Structures are given as structure tokens and as C-alpha cells.
VMD Tcl script that builds the backbone (N, CA, C; Angstrom):
set m [mol new atoms 318]
animate dup $m
set s [atomselect $m all]
$s set {name element resname resid chain x y z} {
  {N N MET 1 A 99.027 125.121 29.560}
  {CA C MET 1 A 98.698 125.860 30.760}
  {C C MET 1 A 98.044 124.895 31.745}
  {N N PRO 2 A 98.393 124.990 33.002}
  {CA C PRO 2 A 97.744 124.141 34.002}
  {C C PRO 2 A 96.245 124.400 34.035}
  {N N GLY 3 A 95.483 123.397 34.393}
  {CA C GLY 3 A 94.039 123.539 34.470}
  {C C GLY 3 A 93.587 124.179 35.774}
  {N N GLU 4 A 92.325 124.422 35.853}
  {CA C GLU 4 A 91.730 125.052 37.031}
  {C C GLU 4 A 91.906 124.215 38.290}
  {N N ASN 5 A 92.126 122.904 38.131}
  {CA C ASN 5 A 92.235 122.030 39.291}
  {C C ASN 5 A 93.615 122.068 39.952}
  {N N VAL 6 A 94.548 122.827 39.419}
  {CA C VAL 6 A 95.877 122.945 40.012}
  {C C VAL 6 A 95.808 123.906 41.190}
  {N N LYS 7 A 96.344 123.465 42.322}
  {CA C LYS 7 A 96.319 124.281 43.534}
  {C C LYS 7 A 97.143 125.555 43.349}
  {N N LYS 8 A 96.572 126.670 43.747}
  {CA C LYS 8 A 97.257 127.956 43.652}
  {C C LYS 8 A 97.710 128.396 45.027}
  {N N PRO 9 A 98.750 129.157 45.122}
  {CA C PRO 9 A 99.563 129.589 43.992}
  {C C PRO 9 A 100.484 128.470 43.514}
  {N N TYR 10 A 100.912 128.599 42.265}
  {CA C TYR 10 A 101.959 127.766 41.707}
  {C C TYR 10 A 102.900 128.702 40.976}
  {N N TYR 11 A 103.928 128.178 40.356}
  {CA C TYR 11 A 104.967 129.024 39.781}
  {C C TYR 11 A 105.182 128.706 38.303}
  {N N ALA 12 A 105.529 129.738 37.560}
  {CA C ALA 12 A 105.862 129.600 36.144}
  {C C ALA 12 A 107.302 130.064 35.945}
  {N N VAL 13 A 108.088 129.237 35.276}
  {CA C VAL 13 A 109.434 129.616 34.875}
  {C C VAL 13 A 109.361 129.877 33.378}
  {N N ILE 14 A 109.625 131.123 32.992}
  {CA C ILE 14 A 109.529 131.542 31.594}
  {C C ILE 14 A 110.942 131.653 31.035}
  {N N PHE 15 A 111.255 130.801 30.065}
  {CA C PHE 15 A 112.572 130.765 29.435}
  {C C PHE 15 A 112.410 131.257 28.004}
  {N N THR 16 A 112.959 132.429 27.700}
  {CA C THR 16 A 112.941 132.945 26.334}
  {C C THR 16 A 114.366 132.905 25.802}
  {N N SER 17 A 114.496 132.546 24.530}
  {CA C SER 17 A 115.834 132.408 23.964}
  {C C SER 17 A 115.846 132.732 22.478}
  {N N THR 18 A 117.020 133.159 22.042}
  {CA C THR 18 A 117.303 133.311 20.619}
  {C C THR 18 A 118.448 132.363 20.328}
  {N N ARG 19 A 118.231 131.485 19.382}
  {CA C ARG 19 A 119.236 130.483 19.040}
  {C C ARG 19 A 120.241 131.064 18.059}
  {N N ASN 20 A 121.456 130.526 18.096}
  {CA C ASN 20 A 122.429 130.838 17.054}
  {C C ASN 20 A 122.306 129.785 15.958}
  {N N ASP 21 A 123.262 129.720 15.049}
  {CA C ASP 21 A 123.154 128.802 13.917}
  {C C ASP 21 A 123.569 127.370 14.242}
  {N N GLU 22 A 124.197 127.149 15.379}
  {CA C GLU 22 A 124.629 125.804 15.781}
  {C C GLU 22 A 123.422 124.964 16.151}
  {N N ASP 23 A 123.301 123.787 15.539}
  {CA C ASP 23 A 122.142 122.944 15.795}
  {C C ASP 23 A 122.524 121.546 16.260}
  {N N GLU 24 A 123.791 121.199 16.182}
  {CA C GLU 24 A 124.232 119.845 16.481}
  {C C GLU 24 A 123.833 119.410 17.889}
  {N N GLY 25 A 122.939 118.436 17.960}
  {CA C GLY 25 A 122.521 117.867 19.231}
  {C C GLY 25 A 121.428 118.625 19.961}
  {N N TYR 26 A 121.025 119.769 19.443}
  {CA C TYR 26 A 120.051 120.591 20.173}
  {C C TYR 26 A 118.693 119.893 20.321}
  {N N ALA 27 A 118.155 119.388 19.226}
  {CA C ALA 27 A 116.820 118.776 19.274}
  {C C ALA 27 A 116.793 117.591 20.233}
  {N N GLU 28 A 117.828 116.787 20.203}
  {CA C GLU 28 A 117.897 115.636 21.091}
  {C C GLU 28 A 117.956 116.076 22.557}
  {N N MET 29 A 118.759 117.096 22.832}
  {CA C MET 29 A 118.877 117.578 24.203}
  {C C MET 29 A 117.569 118.214 24.670}
  {N N ALA 30 A 116.912 118.963 23.798}
  {CA C ALA 30 A 115.634 119.583 24.165}
  {C C ALA 30 A 114.603 118.514 24.519}
  {N N GLU 31 A 114.550 117.459 23.742}
  {CA C GLU 31 A 113.622 116.358 24.011}
  {C C GLU 31 A 113.971 115.673 25.336}
  {N N GLU 32 A 115.256 115.437 25.564}
  {CA C GLU 32 A 115.685 114.821 26.815}
  {C C GLU 32 A 115.317 115.691 28.014}
  {N N MET 33 A 115.517 117.013 27.895}
  {CA C MET 33 A 115.203 117.911 29.007}
  {C C MET 33 A 113.708 117.948 29.286}
  {N N GLU 34 A 112.898 117.920 28.241}
  {CA C GLU 34 A 111.447 117.909 28.455}
  {C C GLU 34 A 111.026 116.644 29.203}
  {N N GLN 35 A 111.539 115.505 28.759}
  {CA C GLN 35 A 111.190 114.246 29.424}
  {C C GLN 35 A 111.692 114.221 30.866}
  {N N LEU 36 A 112.894 114.714 31.091}
  {CA C LEU 36 A 113.463 114.746 32.434}
  {C C LEU 36 A 112.673 115.688 33.348}
  {N N ALA 37 A 112.305 116.855 32.845}
  {CA C ALA 37 A 111.526 117.810 33.641}
  {C C ALA 37 A 110.201 117.188 34.067}
  {N N ARG 38 A 109.552 116.479 33.155}
  {CA C ARG 38 A 108.257 115.859 33.453}
  {C C ARG 38 A 108.350 114.815 34.567}
  {N N GLN 39 A 109.543 114.291 34.805}
  {CA C GLN 39 A 109.745 113.286 35.851}
  {C C GLN 39 A 110.065 113.904 37.218}
  {N N GLN 40 A 110.322 115.201 37.250}
  {CA C GLN 40 A 110.748 115.848 38.486}
  {C C GLN 40 A 109.571 116.086 39.426}
  {N N GLU 41 A 109.833 115.912 40.707}
  {CA C GLU 41 A 108.814 116.201 41.710}
  {C C GLU 41 A 108.445 117.683 41.632}
  {N N GLY 42 A 107.170 117.973 41.635}
  {CA C GLY 42 A 106.696 119.351 41.591}
  {C C GLY 42 A 106.417 119.883 40.201}
  {N N PHE 43 A 106.752 119.114 39.156}
  {CA C PHE 43 A 106.456 119.546 37.788}
  {C C PHE 43 A 104.950 119.445 37.558}
  {N N ILE 44 A 104.384 120.491 36.920}
  {CA C ILE 44 A 102.955 120.483 36.599}
  {C C ILE 44 A 102.742 120.284 35.104}
  {N N SER 45 A 103.293 121.189 34.289}
  {CA C SER 45 A 103.124 121.093 32.838}
  {C C SER 45 A 104.087 122.046 32.146}
  {N N MET 46 A 104.054 122.022 30.812}
  {CA C MET 46 A 104.972 122.831 30.018}
  {C C MET 46 A 104.269 123.312 28.753}
  {N N ASP 47 A 104.533 124.564 28.381}
  {CA C ASP 47 A 104.063 125.139 27.118}
  {C C ASP 47 A 105.274 125.651 26.358}
  {N N THR 48 A 105.264 125.526 25.032}
  {CA C THR 48 A 106.361 126.059 24.222}
  {C C THR 48 A 105.814 126.745 22.981}
  {N N ALA 49 A 106.583 127.717 22.509}
  {CA C ALA 49 A 106.288 128.400 21.244}
  {C C ALA 49 A 107.617 128.639 20.546}
  {N N GLN 50 A 107.688 128.266 19.278}
  {CA C GLN 50 A 108.915 128.413 18.490}
  {C C GLN 50 A 108.753 129.533 17.476}
  {N N GLY 51 A 109.791 130.293 17.298}
  {CA C GLY 51 A 109.809 131.385 16.337}
  {C C GLY 51 A 111.167 132.036 16.374}
  {N N PRO 52 A 111.283 133.276 15.927}
  {CA C PRO 52 A 112.569 133.969 16.034}
  {C C PRO 52 A 113.053 134.025 17.486}
  {N N THR 53 A 112.088 134.208 18.400}
  {CA C THR 53 A 112.353 134.062 19.830}
  {C C THR 53 A 111.566 132.850 20.287}
  {N N ASN 54 A 112.240 131.926 20.964}
  {CA C ASN 54 A 111.590 130.724 21.474}
  {C C ASN 54 A 111.179 130.960 22.924}
  {N N ILE 55 A 110.016 130.443 23.286}
  {CA C ILE 55 A 109.505 130.612 24.635}
  {C C ILE 55 A 109.081 129.248 25.171}
  {N N THR 56 A 109.600 128.918 26.330}
  {CA C THR 56 A 109.163 127.721 27.046}
  {C C THR 56 A 108.736 128.158 28.432}
  {N N VAL 57 A 107.549 127.745 28.828}
  {CA C VAL 57 A 107.050 128.046 30.164}
  {C C VAL 57 A 106.814 126.710 30.866}
  {N N CYS 58 A 107.514 126.513 31.984}
  {CA C CYS 58 A 107.321 125.324 32.816}
  {C C CYS 58 A 106.617 125.746 34.089}
  {N N TYR 59 A 105.623 124.970 34.479}
  {CA C TYR 59 A 104.843 125.261 35.667}
  {C C TYR 59 A 105.228 124.283 36.775}
  {N N TRP 60 A 105.421 124.832 37.974}
  {CA C TRP 60 A 105.909 124.052 39.112}
  {C C TRP 60 A 105.076 124.354 40.350}
  {N N THR 61 A 105.060 123.410 41.275}
  {CA C THR 61 A 104.287 123.568 42.500}
  {C C THR 61 A 104.955 124.475 43.516}
  {N N SER 62 A 106.287 124.619 43.455}
  {CA C SER 62 A 106.983 125.372 44.495}
  {C C SER 62 A 108.320 125.914 44.003}
  {N N LEU 63 A 108.831 126.882 44.736}
  {CA C LEU 63 A 110.167 127.404 44.446}
  {C C LEU 63 A 111.229 126.338 44.709}
  {N N GLU 64 A 110.986 125.462 45.666}
  {CA C GLU 64 A 111.925 124.381 45.952}
  {C C GLU 64 A 112.026 123.413 44.770}
  {N N ALA 65 A 110.897 123.118 44.146}
  {CA C ALA 65 A 110.903 122.239 42.972}
  {C C ALA 65 A 111.673 122.887 41.820}
  {N N ILE 66 A 111.514 124.191 41.654}
  {CA C ILE 66 A 112.247 124.920 40.613}
  {C C ILE 66 A 113.743 124.868 40.897}
  {N N SER 67 A 114.129 125.076 42.135}
  {CA C SER 67 A 115.546 125.033 42.506}
  {C C SER 67 A 116.135 123.647 42.266}
  {N N ALA 68 A 115.386 122.609 42.620}
  {CA C ALA 68 A 115.862 121.245 42.390}
  {C C ALA 68 A 116.069 120.999 40.899}
  {N N TRP 69 A 115.153 121.485 40.059}
  {CA C TRP 69 A 115.292 121.322 38.611}
  {C C TRP 69 A 116.508 122.095 38.094}
  {N N LYS 70 A 116.681 123.305 38.569}
  {CA C LYS 70 A 117.814 124.122 38.128}
  {C C LYS 70 A 119.141 123.427 38.417}
  {N N HIS 71 A 119.210 122.693 39.525}
  {CA C HIS 71 A 120.460 122.069 39.940}
  {C C HIS 71 A 120.570 120.590 39.564}
  {N N GLU 72 A 119.585 120.049 38.861}
  {CA C GLU 72 A 119.637 118.658 38.430}
  {C C GLU 72 A 120.846 118.483 37.512}
  {N N VAL 73 A 121.621 117.420 37.703}
  {CA C VAL 73 A 122.921 117.246 37.043}
  {C C VAL 73 A 122.825 117.289 35.523}
  {N N ARG 74 A 121.915 116.543 34.946}
  {CA C ARG 74 A 121.811 116.507 33.472}
  {C C ARG 74 A 121.330 117.870 32.943}
  {N N HIS 75 A 120.451 118.528 33.685}
  {CA C HIS 75 A 119.988 119.851 33.289}
  {C C HIS 75 A 121.138 120.855 33.337}
  {N N ARG 76 A 121.992 120.758 34.358}
  {CA C ARG 76 A 123.172 121.643 34.447}
  {C C ARG 76 A 124.068 121.466 33.218}
  {N N HIS 77 A 124.234 120.229 32.784}
  {CA C HIS 77 A 125.040 119.956 31.590}
  {C C HIS 77 A 124.405 120.622 30.358}
  {N N ALA 78 A 123.092 120.503 30.226}
  {CA C ALA 78 A 122.386 121.132 29.100}
  {C C ALA 78 A 122.527 122.652 29.147}
  {N N GLN 79 A 122.486 123.235 30.348}
  {CA C GLN 79 A 122.660 124.684 30.486}
  {C C GLN 79 A 124.027 125.118 29.963}
  {N N LYS 80 A 125.064 124.370 30.315}
  {CA C LYS 80 A 126.419 124.695 29.854}
  {C C LYS 80 A 126.520 124.601 28.341}
  {N N LEU 81 A 125.949 123.557 27.764}
  {CA C LEU 81 A 125.961 123.426 26.305}
  {C C LEU 81 A 125.175 124.553 25.649}
  {N N GLY 82 A 124.060 124.935 26.256}
  {CA C GLY 82 A 123.270 126.038 25.708}
  {C C GLY 82 A 124.078 127.314 25.627}
  {N N LYS 83 A 124.799 127.623 26.698}
  {CA C LYS 83 A 125.622 128.839 26.718}
  {C C LYS 83 A 126.769 128.765 25.718}
  {N N SER 84 A 127.381 127.605 25.591}
  {CA C SER 84 A 128.564 127.500 24.735}
  {C C SER 84 A 128.253 127.204 23.273}
  {N N LYS 85 A 127.071 126.592 22.978}
  {CA C LYS 85 A 126.800 126.142 21.611}
  {C C LYS 85 A 125.544 126.711 20.967}
  {N N TRP 86 A 124.429 126.772 21.702}
  {CA C TRP 86 A 123.135 126.918 21.039}
  {C C TRP 86 A 122.470 128.275 21.148}
  {N N TYR 87 A 122.746 129.036 22.184}
  {CA C TYR 87 A 121.982 130.261 22.409}
  {C C TYR 87 A 122.797 131.512 22.129}
  {N N ARG 88 A 122.188 132.412 21.392}
  {CA C ARG 88 A 122.737 133.751 21.220}
  {C C ARG 88 A 122.481 134.543 22.499}
  {N N ASN 89 A 121.276 134.365 23.044}
  {CA C ASN 89 A 120.915 134.974 24.326}
  {C C ASN 89 A 119.710 134.240 24.891}
  {N N TYR 90 A 119.505 134.417 26.186}
  {CA C TYR 90 A 118.310 133.875 26.820}
  {C C TYR 90 A 118.008 134.654 28.087}
  {N N SER 91 A 116.780 134.511 28.572}
  {CA C SER 91 A 116.419 135.073 29.864}
  {C C SER 91 A 115.486 134.097 30.567}
  {N N VAL 92 A 115.511 134.166 31.894}
  {CA C VAL 92 A 114.664 133.319 32.723}
  {C C VAL 92 A 113.928 134.218 33.711}
  {N N LYS 93 A 112.636 134.001 33.803}
  {CA C LYS 93 A 111.818 134.736 34.767}
  {C C LYS 93 A 111.020 133.714 35.565}
  {N N VAL 94 A 110.958 133.905 36.867}
  {CA C VAL 94 A 110.179 133.042 37.740}
  {C C VAL 94 A 109.018 133.872 38.284}
  {N N CYS 95 A 107.807 133.403 38.055}
  {CA C CYS 95 A 106.610 134.160 38.407}
  {C C CYS 95 A 105.693 133.315 39.285}
  {N N LYS 96 A 105.031 133.961 40.214}
  {CA C LYS 96 A 104.040 133.307 41.059}
  {C C LYS 96 A 102.673 133.480 40.404}
  {N N VAL 97 A 101.981 132.374 40.175}
  {CA C VAL 97 A 100.660 132.401 39.556}
  {C C VAL 97 A 99.618 132.290 40.664}
  {N N GLU 98 A 98.833 133.328 40.809}
  {CA C GLU 98 A 97.801 133.336 41.839}
  {C C GLU 98 A 96.409 133.098 41.266}
  {N N LYS 99 A 96.260 133.352 39.968}
  {CA C LYS 99 A 94.965 133.164 39.316}
  {C C LYS 99 A 95.225 132.780 37.880}
  {N N ASP 100 A 94.393 131.903 37.346}
  {CA C ASP 100 A 94.458 131.593 35.918}
  {C C ASP 100 A 93.054 131.292 35.401}
  {N N TYR 101 A 92.881 131.435 34.121}
  {CA C TYR 101 A 91.610 131.096 33.486}
  {C C TYR 101 A 91.892 130.873 32.005}
  {N N SER 102 A 90.945 130.252 31.321}
  {CA C SER 102 A 91.144 129.964 29.908}
  {C C SER 102 A 89.789 129.980 29.188}
  {N N PHE 103 A 89.860 129.981 27.884}
  {CA C PHE 103 A 88.687 129.894 27.048}
  {C C PHE 103 A 88.975 128.915 25.922}
  {N N PRO 104 A 88.161 127.971 25.607}
  {CA C PRO 104 A 87.003 127.654 26.423}
  {C C PRO 104 A 87.451 127.074 27.752}
  {N N GLU 105 A 86.564 127.127 28.713}
  {CA C GLU 105 A 86.892 126.654 30.051}
  {C C GLU 105 A 87.295 125.196 29.998}
  {N N LEU 106 A 88.403 124.854 30.659}
  {CA C LEU 106 A 88.905 123.472 30.660}
  {C C LEU 106 A 88.163 122.608 31.655}
}
mol reanalyze $m
mol bondsrecalc $m
mol representation Tube
mol addrep $m
């Protein structure tokens, strides 16, 4: 989660997915996408949780930064592979974060 020093508002892209049984190349692509996202202008941070439903939340400074990430060439390729090979289903939600807090305080 971004810290208190991140300028608000910022945006969260929430990606939830259920994987199918195909695993070939998934871990490598996931690692590549994380590293690539971290290099994008406007990227703040990322949180993930793995389980029967996987959740990845990426935090961005603007809707423009999110759009640029969505259309990044290598990311587009990963999206196509996800639909054809790795995901049973997924959903994406884009949310505006106006307030955040944590415990213990960061």
C-alpha cells in the first residue's frame, strides 16, 4: 500500500483472477510484468495476494499512467496470453483513492 506521503488522489487498479491449470510460462511472465510496471511513469507500488482467487493491486498517480500501462506493447502481449492460456476468469476495477491509512502508522 502506498504510504501517507503519496499525493492524493491517486488510483488503484484491482486485478482479480482465477487461474486455470495451464502454468507454462506464467511465473516468468508475471515477474516480467511486475518489473516492467515498476519502470512505468506514474507507477507507485503494487500489492499481491495468492489463493484460489489471486488479487493484484497496482497504484498509479493518474488515469493517464494507467492507460499507458494498459497499452504498453509487452503488457498487451501478456494480456493476450492470459486470456488464451492462463486465466479461467478475471476482472479489473479502477478506483480513485482519496484517503488511506494503516496500522501501525508508516
